[in-house]
N, C-alpha and C positions, 0 to 999 in steps of 0.2 A: 643602193650605195650605202655603205656603213658609215656611221658617225651620227652626230647630233645636228638636227635641223631645227631652227627656232623661227616660228611665225608669230608676228605680233599684230594686234589690231585692238581698237577700242570697241569693236562690234563683234558680238558672238557669231552672227550670221557669216561674217567673213572668215572667222576662224573655222567654223563648221565646213565651209566650202573648201578651205585649204586641207582640212582633215580628210574630206571625201576624196580629194585629189591624191593624197598620200595612200589611202586605202584602195584606190584603183589598181595599184600594183599589187598583185596577189602574193601571198607568202609562198615559200617553196613547197610546203605541204598543204594541200587543201583541207586537211583535218586539223591543222593548227588553228588556235583561236586568236583573233585579234585582241590585244590587250590595250584598253583605253582607260587610263586612270582619271577619275573624276572626283569632285569634292562633295557631291550630294546625289541622292536618288532622283531628285527633280532634274538635275543636270543629265543624269543617265537617260531618263525618259525623253527629255527634249532632244538630246543628241542622237539617240537611236532613231527618232522620227526624222531629224534632219538628214542623217545618213541615208535612210530609206528613200526620202524624197529625191536625193541627188544621185543615188546609185541604183535605185529600184528595189533594193532589199537591204535589210540590216540583220544579218544572222551570224551565228558562231562568234559573237563578240562578248568579251568579258569586260565589265566596268567596275574594277575594284577601287576602293578608296586608297589614298596614299599609304596609310599605315598598314592596311591589309596586304597591299602589293609588296611592300618592303619586307613584311613578315614572311610572306610566301617565298621571296627570294632567299631570305636568310634560312628558312627551313630546308631548302634544297642544299644549302651549303653546310649548315650545322644540323646534323641529323638528330641531335638530342634535344632540340627545342620543343617546348610544349605547344600544344595546339593553340592555347590562349595564353598570351604573355601576361604575367602579373603586373607589367608596366603599361598595359593598356589603361587609358584614363578611367574607363568604367570599372575595371577591377581594382585599380590603384585607389580609387575613391574609398572603397570599403576597407582596404588595408590601412589607409590613413585614418579613417574613422575609428578603427580598432586601436591604433597606436596613440592617438592624441591624448586620451586620458592618462596613459602611462608617462607621457612626456611632460605633463603639466607641472611636475615637481621641479623641472629644470628651470633655472632663472631666465634662460633665453626665451622661454615661452610666456613671459609675463603679459605681453600684449594680447596673445591668444587667450590666455586664462581670463583676462578682464573681459574680452569680447564674449566668451562663452558663459559668463556668469548670468544668473537670472533665469526667468521662465523660458520655455522653448529650447532648452539646452540641446536636446537630441537633434531637433530639426536644424538648429544653427550649426551643430557639429557636422551634420551631413552636408549642408550647403557649403560650409567652409572646406570640408574635405574634398568636395567636388571641384572647388576653385583651385585648391592647392594641387590636386592631381592634374588638372588641365595646365597649370603653370609649369609643373615638373615635366609634363609631356613636351611643352614648348622648349624648355631648357635642353632636353635630350636632343632636340633637332637643331636649335640655334646656339646653344651655349654648352656644347659637350665638354670643353676644356674645364669649365667651372664645375661640372659634375664630377669629372675625374679628380679635380683638386679636393672636392668634398670627400670623395671616397678614400683619398690618401690621408685624411685626417685634418686637412686645413680648414680653418674657419670654425667658429663656434656659434654662429647665429642659428636661430631656430630652424631655418630651412635646411641648413647643412646637417644639423643634428638629426632632424626628422628623416632626411634622405638616407643617412647612414643606417638608421634603424630599419628602414624599408629594405635596403640592400642586405643587411644582416639576416633578415628573415626570409628574403626571397632570392638571394644571389644577385649577381650584377650582369645577368645576361639581358641587358636592356639594349635598345637600338643604337645608342651612342657607342657602347662597347662593341656590339656586333658589327656596326658599320666600320669601326676602326680595324677590327680583325679581318673583315671581309676585304676592305680596300688594300690592306697590307698583303693579303694572300693572293689577290688577283693581279696585283701590279706586275706586269711582265709575264704573267702565266695565263694565257688565254684559255688553256684547257679547263681552268676552273669555271669558265663561263658556259661550258657545255650544259645543255638542258634548260637554259634560260630562254625566254621568248625571243624569237627572231626579231620582232619589232615591238616596241612599246611606245604608245602615244600618251602624252599628258595633256589634258585639255582643261583650260580654265581662263 
């Protein structure tokens, strides 16, 4: 049956049992892979063992992380997307680290300039870039409208200024923009969904 089904529990064992019950119903094609989105490799290993215990075997299953799964969906829809997005936190960290010295002349960056003074500047800049990249990644998911406002030139705080510099160098094909375009395109046009997995399970 098509649609969204939500199972809740405060015990992972119960959720694993409900997942196994869902997976008992085979996909239309035996060659299709089950897609089970997880948050960590540890969860993938534990869950595959739980499925094997309950169903006798766990095979032909893919366990992507959320970002990887969404990027794969977007790649099927937007043919020109790169294999690795510059907006992945791991990649964005290095982009930010490169841009920060250029930004330090801007008055909005006074707090960051003060933080980066003194010994260990390079290490502090890397650690700060890592935190900023992770924060921007969260904004793309939970605060997309704020990101769109920044890109339209609103606000002059250091985060907005830095984000505009990132977008200027790398384009704006980030997941907030792609999600907006994707949802607008598929609304009322089921043909756009062809080629996507028949069933996707999110476990957490």
